[in-house]
N, CA, C and O of each residue as an XYZ file, in Angstrom:
576
protein
N      95.938    164.247    170.658
C      97.228    163.583    170.768
C      97.396    162.663    169.545
O      96.493    161.884    169.241
N      98.529    162.740    168.846
C      98.734    161.902    167.662
C      98.931    160.434    168.046
O      99.359    160.106    169.153
N      98.605    159.574    167.096
C      98.831    158.147    167.308
C     100.317    157.848    167.408
O     101.142    158.540    166.810
N     100.649    156.827    168.159
C     102.040    156.378    168.241
C     102.407    155.721    166.913
O     101.525    155.257    166.192
N     103.705    155.677    166.580
C     104.118    155.045    165.327
C     103.657    153.593    165.256
O     103.812    152.831    166.210
N     103.092    153.226    164.119
C     102.530    151.884    163.964
C     103.580    150.785    163.839
O     103.290    149.614    164.083
N     104.799    151.161    163.460
C     105.842    150.159    163.249
C     106.088    149.341    164.510
O     106.218    148.119    164.436
N     106.155    149.996    165.668
C     106.470    149.282    166.906
C     105.416    148.245    167.264
O     105.710    147.281    167.971
N     104.198    148.432    166.787
C     103.127    147.479    167.063
C     103.021    146.404    165.988
O     102.747    145.244    166.295
N     103.236    146.780    164.741
C     103.026    145.847    163.636
C     104.237    144.973    163.321
O     104.078    143.856    162.830
N     105.437    145.463    163.595
C     106.638    144.721    163.225
C     106.758    143.355    163.907
O     107.058    142.379    163.219
N     106.540    143.230    165.223
C     106.610    141.893    165.830
C     105.585    140.927    165.220
O     105.886    139.751    165.019
N     104.390    141.416    164.929
C     103.373    140.569    164.310
C     103.753    140.163    162.899
O     103.526    139.022    162.497
N     104.330    141.092    162.141
C     104.761    140.781    160.775
C     105.868    139.728    160.793
O     105.894    138.833    159.948
N     106.776    139.837    161.753
C     107.845    138.846    161.884
C     107.252    137.463    162.162
O     107.638    136.485    161.521
N     106.325    137.376    163.106
C     105.676    136.100    163.417
C     104.937    135.551    162.200
O     105.002    134.355    161.917
N     104.232    136.431    161.477
C     103.458    136.020    160.303
C     104.361    135.409    159.227
O     104.038    134.364    158.663
N     105.498    136.065    158.944
C     106.409    135.567    157.918
C     106.992    134.219    158.343
O     107.048    133.291    157.537
N     107.426    134.104    159.594
C     107.996    132.847    160.082
C     106.947    131.741    160.091
O     107.225    130.626    159.652
N     105.732    132.037    160.591
C     104.653    131.041    160.619
C     104.256    130.593    159.217
O     103.734    129.492    159.042
N     104.500    131.437    158.222
C     104.200    131.095    156.827
C     105.311    130.270    156.188
O     105.223    129.913    155.013
N     106.350    129.969    156.953
C     107.436    129.132    156.465
C     108.443    129.864    155.592
O     109.164    129.236    154.817
N     108.498    131.179    155.710
C     109.429    131.949    154.888
C     110.536    132.563    155.745
O     110.453    132.598    156.972
N     111.558    133.039    155.070
C     112.676    133.699    155.726
C     112.340    135.172    155.890
O     112.097    135.855    154.895
N     112.320    135.688    157.128
C     111.969    137.098    157.337
C     113.123    138.028    156.994
O     114.218    137.907    157.544
N     112.869    138.951    156.086
C     113.852    139.964    155.699
C     113.343    141.328    156.144
O     112.214    141.711    155.839
N     114.179    142.049    156.860
C     113.860    143.395    157.317
C     114.569    144.386    156.399
O     115.782    144.305    156.204
N     113.806    145.320    155.837
C     114.371    146.342    154.954
C     114.524    147.616    155.779
O     113.556    148.111    156.358
N     115.738    148.138    155.827
C     116.082    149.247    156.718
C     116.739    150.375    155.930
O     117.557    150.132    155.043
N     116.371    151.614    156.264
C     117.079    152.774    155.734
C     118.231    153.041    156.695
O     118.037    153.604    157.772
N     119.422    152.633    156.297
C     120.587    152.629    157.182
C     121.135    154.018    157.494
O     121.922    154.169    158.429
N     120.738    155.028    156.735
C     121.235    156.384    156.987
C     120.409    157.125    158.031
O     120.687    158.283    158.344
N     119.402    156.461    158.563
C     118.573    157.072    159.605
C     119.422    157.258    160.865
O     120.264    156.423    161.195
N     119.184    158.357    161.548
C     119.936    158.670    162.768
C     119.818    157.541    163.802
O     118.744    156.965    163.976
N     120.897    157.238    164.465
C     120.989    156.232    165.537
C     120.906    154.790    165.055
O     120.829    153.878    165.879
N     120.918    154.560    163.759
C     120.917    153.196    163.239
C     122.342    152.637    163.311
O     123.302    153.294    162.907
N     122.457    151.418    163.830
C     123.761    150.754    163.883
C     123.663    149.478    163.064
O     123.027    148.508    163.476
N     124.302    149.490    161.901
C     124.392    148.332    161.012
C     125.795    148.339    160.409
O     126.461    149.374    160.411
N     126.252    147.198    159.893
C     127.574    147.197    159.253
C     127.516    147.996    157.941
O     126.901    147.556    156.969
N     128.138    149.130    157.922
C     128.037    150.078    156.818
C     128.526    149.489    155.490
O     128.072    149.903    154.424
N     129.445    148.532    155.554
C     129.977    147.956    154.319
C     128.940    147.116    153.556
O     129.173    146.745    152.405
N     127.809    146.820    154.185
C     126.748    146.047    153.522
C     125.570    146.921    153.098
O     124.578    146.413    152.574
N     125.672    148.210    153.317
C     124.600    149.131    152.937
C     124.660    149.375    151.435
O     125.725    149.621    150.870
N     123.483    149.302    150.796
C     123.392    149.502    149.356
C     123.535    150.984    149.009
O     123.459    151.848    149.883
N     123.737    151.258    147.745
C     123.940    152.625    147.271
C     122.788    153.561    147.635
O     123.005    154.747    147.882
N     121.561    153.030    147.670
C     120.393    153.868    147.989
C     120.204    154.071    149.488
O     119.226    154.689    149.909
N     121.129    153.559    150.300
C     121.060    153.746    151.745
C     120.327    152.646    152.487
O     120.166    152.726    153.705
N     119.881    151.622    151.778
C     119.145    150.543    152.441
C     120.052    149.346    152.712
O     121.094    149.154    152.084
N     119.603    148.564    153.669
C     120.233    147.282    153.957
C     119.099    146.307    154.239
O     118.105    146.667    154.870
N     119.249    145.077    153.773
C     118.262    144.030    154.010
C     118.882    143.032    154.977
O     119.959    142.491    154.726
N     118.186    142.797    156.087
C     118.704    141.939    157.149
C     117.830    140.711    157.333
O     116.605    140.813    157.388
N     118.464    139.552    157.427
C     117.781    138.292    157.679
C     117.486    138.206    159.175
O     118.408    138.241    159.990
N     116.206    138.095    159.540
C     115.835    138.014    160.955
C     115.449    136.598    161.387
O     114.793    136.426    162.415
N     115.843    135.593    160.623
C     115.509    134.226    161.019
C     116.265    133.854    162.289
O     117.291    134.452    162.613
N     115.751    132.870    162.994
C     116.339    132.438    164.253
C     117.752    131.917    164.128
O     118.507    131.929    165.100
N     118.121    131.458    162.940
C     119.487    130.979    162.740
C     120.452    132.100    162.381
O     121.666    131.898    162.402
N     119.926    133.287    162.049
C     120.771    134.404    161.620
C     121.023    135.427    162.724
O     121.999    136.175    162.668
N     120.145    135.461    163.726
C     120.285    136.481    164.767
C     120.151    135.874    166.155
O     119.671    134.752    166.317
N     120.578    136.629    167.139
C     120.445    136.264    168.553
C     120.010    137.505    169.323
O     120.246    138.634    168.892
N     119.377    137.279    170.460
C     119.025    138.354    171.409
C     118.134    139.441    170.799
O     118.342    140.631    171.036
N     117.146    139.020    170.016
C     116.216    139.981    169.422
C     115.404    140.650    170.523
O     114.827    139.983    171.382
N     115.368    141.984    170.483
C     114.653    142.744    171.504
C     113.885    143.883    170.838
O     114.457    144.675    170.089
N     112.590    143.955    171.117
C     111.752    145.064    170.673
C     111.477    145.938    171.888
O     111.074    145.430    172.935
N     111.691    147.252    171.763
C     111.267    148.137    172.846
C     110.428    149.266    172.257
O     109.993    149.170    171.109
N     110.198    150.307    172.999
C     109.268    151.359    172.580
C     109.741    152.138    171.361
O     108.911    152.666    170.621
N     111.048    152.225    171.130
C     111.526    153.070    170.042
C     112.425    152.388    169.022
O     112.761    152.984    167.999
N     112.823    151.138    169.290
C     113.758    150.468    168.382
C     113.753    148.964    168.589
O     113.205    148.450    169.564
N     114.383    148.268    167.637
C     114.666    146.852    167.830
C     116.167    146.679    167.769
O     116.872    147.469    167.140
N     116.647    145.646    168.422
C     118.082    145.374    168.427
C     118.297    143.871    168.471
O     117.437    143.110    168.915
N     119.465    143.465    168.000
C     119.827    142.050    168.006
C     121.313    141.927    167.678
O     121.961    142.902    167.297
N     121.838    140.715    167.833
C     123.209    140.401    167.439
C     123.137    139.538    166.191
O     122.273    138.669    166.075
N     124.049    139.781    165.261
C     124.093    139.009    164.028
C     125.546    138.868    163.585
O     126.424    139.595    164.051
N     125.785    137.926    162.684
C     127.136    137.714    162.175
C     127.202    138.159    160.719
O     126.309    137.872    159.921
N     128.277    138.864    160.396
C     128.550    139.300    159.029
C     129.964    138.862    158.706
O     130.921    139.292    159.349
N     130.089    137.997    157.697
C     131.398    137.433    157.326
C     132.087    136.835    158.543
O     133.299    136.974    158.708
N     131.312    136.170    159.396
C     131.848    135.487    160.559
C     132.114    136.349    161.771
O     132.560    135.843    162.801
N     131.849    137.656    161.672
C     132.115    138.578    162.775
C     130.790    138.977    163.429
O     129.890    139.483    162.760
N     130.676    138.746    164.734
C     129.457    139.102    165.466
C     129.365    140.619    165.603
O     130.340    141.291    165.940
N     128.154    141.146    165.330
C     127.943    142.585    165.419
C     126.612    142.873    166.088
O     125.637    142.143    165.911
N     126.591    143.955    166.862
C     125.361    144.439    167.478
C     124.650    145.328    166.460
O     125.270    146.193    165.842
N     123.342    145.107    166.290
C     122.522    145.856    165.344
C     121.443    146.595    166.130
O     120.766    146.007    166.973
N     121.288    147.894    165.847
C     120.209    148.682    166.462
C     119.492    149.442    165.358
O     120.117    150.124    164.546
N     118.162    149.312    165.342
C     117.362    149.939    164.298
C     116.196    150.694    164.920
O     115.268    150.075    165.443
N     116.229    152.014    164.871
C     115.060    152.779    165.325
C     113.870    152.464    164.412
O     114.052    152.232    163.217
N     112.675    152.453    164.959
C     111.506    152.108    164.150
C     111.326    153.054    162.968
O     110.758    152.658    161.951
N     111.794    154.282    163.079
C     111.701    155.217    161.963
C     112.562    154.844    160.771
O     112.391    155.399    159.685
N     113.489    153.908    160.958
C     114.358    153.449    159.872
C     113.816    152.199    159.178
O     114.358    151.785    158.153
N     112.763    151.594    159.716
C     112.221    150.359    159.145
C     111.336    150.690    157.944
O     110.329    151.388    158.064
N     111.737    150.170    156.788
C     110.959    150.382    155.564
C     109.990    149.238    155.293
O     108.973    149.435    154.629
N     110.293    148.045    155.798
C     109.384    146.926    155.576
C     109.908    145.620    156.127
O     111.078    145.492    156.488
N     109.006    144.652    156.182
C     109.320    143.268    156.570
C     108.691    142.384    155.506
O     107.484    142.452    155.272
N     109.505    141.554    154.859
C     108.981    140.694    153.804
C     109.455    139.262    153.996
O     110.421    138.996    154.711
N     108.755    138.353    153.343
C     109.215    136.984    153.242
C     110.142    136.886    152.044
O     109.771    137.302    150.946
N     111.331    136.349    152.226
C     112.321    136.260    151.149
C     111.757    135.516    149.940
O     111.945    135.943    148.801
N     111.083    134.431    150.184
C     110.665    133.555    149.100
C     109.535    134.144    148.255
O     109.525    133.956    147.038
N     108.594    134.846    148.863
C     107.443    135.369    148.113
C     107.518    136.872    147.856
O     106.869    137.380    146.942
N     108.302    137.577    148.655
C     108.345    139.031    148.540
C     107.147    139.712    149.173
O     107.048    140.939    149.144
N     106.236    138.938    149.742
C     105.067    139.513    150.393
C     105.435    139.975    151.795
O     106.300    139.400    152.456
N     104.760    141.020    152.224
C     105.034    141.512    153.552
C     104.309    142.801    153.847
O     103.249    143.082    153.289
N     104.890    143.570    154.725
C     104.302    144.846    155.128
C     105.364    145.926    154.947
O     106.531    145.751    155.297
N     104.915    147.045    154.389
C     105.816    148.160    154.143
C     105.363    149.372    154.937
O     104.182    149.525    155.249
N     106.315    150.225    155.255
C     106.050    151.442    156.011
C     106.517    152.625    155.170
O     107.580    153.189    155.427
N     105.728    153.000    154.167
C     106.158    154.058    153.251
C     106.386    155.388    153.948
O     107.142    156.219    153.446
N     105.755    155.607    155.084
C     105.955    156.860    155.808
C     107.384    156.989    156.331
O     107.818    158.086    156.681
N     108.121    155.873    156.387
C     109.506    155.907    156.856
C     110.509    156.119    155.730
O     111.692    156.338    155.990
N     110.051    156.056    154.486
C     110.972    156.253    153.362
C     111.389    157.714    153.328
O     110.530    158.593    153.398
N     112.676    157.996    153.223
C     113.129    159.389    153.288
C     112.500    160.291    152.231
O     112.308    161.478    152.495
N     112.174    159.781    151.055
C     111.555    160.615    150.021
C     110.147    161.022    150.419
O     109.710    162.126    150.092
N     109.429    160.150    151.119
C     108.093    160.496    151.598
C     108.211    161.567    152.667
O     107.441    162.527    152.670
N     109.172    161.412    153.578
C     109.372    162.386    154.655
C     109.696    163.758    154.077
O     109.180    164.771    154.549
N     110.548    163.794    153.056
C     110.897    165.067    152.428
C     109.665    165.740    151.839
O     109.498    166.951    151.985
N     108.794    164.972    151.171
C     107.617    165.574    150.557
C     106.642    166.059    151.622
O     105.939    167.047    151.408
N     106.588    165.378    152.766
C     105.696    165.807    153.837
C     106.175    167.122    154.438
O     105.361    167.961    154.825
N     107.477    167.304    154.516
C     108.025    168.527    155.094
C     107.656    169.770    154.294
O     107.616    170.868    154.851
N     107.390    169.621    153.014
C     107.101    170.766    152.168
C     105.628    171.132    152.164
O     105.264    172.184    151.639
N     104.771    170.300    152.731
C     103.338    170.574    152.750
C     102.973    171.417    153.963
O     103.619    171.341    155.008
N     101.942    172.209    153.808
C     101.467    173.045    154.908
C     100.867    172.171    155.999
O     100.113    171.240    155.715
N     101.202    172.472    157.230
C     100.724    171.672    158.358
C      99.255    171.924    158.656
O      98.632    171.124    159.353
N      98.685    173.009    158.151
C      97.299    173.313    158.476
C      96.330    172.966    157.341
O      95.233    173.520    157.280
N      96.712    172.078    156.464
C      95.832    171.682    155.371
C      94.617    170.918    155.883
O      93.545    170.998    155.283
N      94.762    170.188    156.968
C      93.638    169.469    157.556
C      93.272    168.176    156.866
O      92.268    167.560    157.224
N      94.047    167.742    155.890
C      93.756    166.496    155.195
C      94.664    165.397    155.721
O      95.843    165.623    155.993
N      94.101    164.210    155.859
C      94.913    163.075    156.259
C      95.637    162.553    155.036
O      95.090    162.558    153.933
N      96.870    162.103    155.229
C      97.631    161.522    154.140
C      97.274    160.050    154.019
O      97.055    159.390    155.034
N      97.207    159.512    152.788
C      96.887    158.094    152.626
C      98.026    157.228    153.134
O      99.187    157.637    153.109
N      97.685    156.011    153.601
C      98.705    155.068    154.059
C      99.540    154.564    152.895
O     100.736    154.317    153.048
N      98.919    154.410    151.736
C      99.617    153.890    150.572
C      99.708    154.981    149.517
O      98.713    155.653    149.244
N     100.883    155.174    148.917
C     100.996    156.196    147.894
C     100.213    155.803    146.646
O     100.029    154.621    146.357
N      99.760    156.806    145.923
C      99.092    156.531    144.661
C     100.121    156.042    143.660
O     101.324    156.129    143.908
N      99.654    155.527    142.531
C     100.582    155.029    141.529
C     101.518    156.141    141.066
O     102.712    155.909    140.875
N     100.986    157.339    140.886
C     101.798    158.473    140.466
C     102.866    158.794    141.506
O     104.021    159.033    141.151
N     102.490    158.802    142.805
C     103.448    159.078    143.867
C     104.508    157.986    143.941
O     105.681    158.270    144.185
N     104.097    156.743    143.732
C     105.044    155.626    143.793
C     106.081    155.733    142.681
O     107.264    155.475    142.903
N     105.632    156.119    141.470
C     106.578    156.287    140.359
C     107.521    157.442    140.625
O     108.700    157.366    140.282
N     107.029    158.502    141.227
C     107.853    159.678    141.513
C     108.979    159.326    142.464
O     110.078    159.869    142.348
N     108.723    158.419    143.410
C     109.742    158.005    144.360
C     110.812    157.148    143.721
O     111.944    157.129    144.205
N     110.492    156.436    142.647
C     111.420    155.583    141.909
C     112.185    154.637    142.819
O     113.378    154.416    142.611
N     111.539    154.087    143.801
C     112.184    153.158    144.717
C     112.259    151.774    144.086
O     111.422    151.433    143.251
N     113.234    150.982    144.467
C     113.335    149.612    144.004
C     112.388    148.699    144.789
O     112.217    147.533    144.431
N     111.777    149.217    145.846
C     110.839    148.445    146.648
C     109.473    148.471    146.004
O     109.115    149.453    145.353
N     108.694    147.396    146.176
C     107.343    147.414    145.641
C     106.363    147.317    146.799
O     106.626    146.654    147.803
N     105.231    147.988    146.643
C     104.184    148.003    147.653
C     103.307    146.786    147.447
O     102.782    146.576    146.354
N     103.142    145.980    148.485
C     102.335    144.777    148.404
C     101.054    145.003    149.178
O     101.092    145.351    150.358
N      99.921    144.809    148.527
C      98.631    144.991    149.197
C      98.263    143.769    149.993
O      97.208    143.740    150.626
């Protein structure tokens, strides 16, 4: 039986870690992921949106088995936000940029996995190699 997605377990801890460190928690989301509800007018050209998860920016934060949800205000308008864990690319502290990334959720990584044979028997690394990272040409940086 395969392991459950790690995002649902690590994301609440990463949020606590960033807040306990005195930083502003920013959630990086791939907004084009199916079932994601975010204000589309704030989505960047590459399909990502960065959301402030500080206690003053959101209300009713809820983590469940497959997604997180909360209410937030954009230009003074309250909006419901729903993010499946498969759309979460990372959680960082605004001030330092340090955090945790989920490269397996990046659409370019998913595309490359789809082209590989399923019976190779090799485990994929959690972190892409430098060559793989350059090939993705993402604006995000991997923090060890």
